[in-house]
C-alpha positions, 0 to 999 in steps of 0.5 A: 139856485135861490129857489133851491136854497129856499126849499132846503132851509126848513130841512137845515133848520130841523137838522140844526135844531136836532143837533143842537138839542143833542149837543146841549143834552150831552154837554150839560146833561151828561157832562161829556165835555165840548169835544165829546158832545160836538162829534155826535152832534155833527154826525146827527146833523149830517144824518138828519140833513140827508133824511129831511132834504127834499129830493130832486123832482121833475114835476111831481115825480122824484128823479130817483124813481125814474130810469136815468132820472139824473140825465133827464133832470139835466136835459130838462134843465138845459131846455129851461135855460135855453128857454130863459135865454130866448125870453131875455133876448125877446124882451130886448128886441125893438122891432114890434113885428119881430118881438110879437113873433118871438112871443109866439115862439116862446109860447110854443116853447113854454108848452113843450117845456111844461109837457116835458116836465109833466111827462119826463119819460118823453124828454129823450124823445125831444133830445134834438129839439133840446140840443139843437132847435131850442139852442138855435132859437136862443142863439138867433135871438141873442145875435139879433139883439147884439146887432140891432144897435150896431152901426151897420148900414140901413140896407144890411140892418133891414136884411138882418131883420127880414132874415131873422123874421124868416128864421123865427117863422121857421122855428115856430113851425119846427117847434109846433111840429115837435110839440105835436110829435111829442104828444103823439109819442113820435120821434122827430126828424126836421132836416128840411127845417134845418136846411131852410133855417141855415139858408135863411141865416147863412147869408148874414154870417149868423153862427149856428151850432153844428148838428151834433154839437148840441150848441153847448 
């Protein structure tokens, strides 16, 4: 949100400046009065704001120039939000081995996110990755962080750690396959990975989003 406001600021200043010049010209130059000068100035401000406001972009491509551009922009935003969730959770993980594995996972996720940004036409091909796999990755890491400091037994803690490590390894493989498939322009079917992931985490009661729920 802050970045968006920063991008809009020059346009706002230009619009305000133009409206102010018109207001003063009408009020002082033509003597239209306060109300008469204000109405066209406000209208000019609105028109200039629309004209100079930068359009939404995916990478270097304007959203308005893409078929279903708004939908693609929304889906990419979801992917970016889940990536940030994973990044935040990974930063809070205390176990060194798991943390390093999560950093590898983030590296692959960042490559996918960058690829989709540069190739927005591929975003819908990655809908399962966005809706389920990356959401699952974020949920797994967040759940581990929530439980790592709880007072569960040492045996349960060790089991949670090992299951989470296995889940992250499975996700790393799935993410890498997704990246390769995107580059090759192929749709991805990862049912085997999904089954293994559920088996790894099911025993610990970790709640994963349903296949068709998208985790949202």
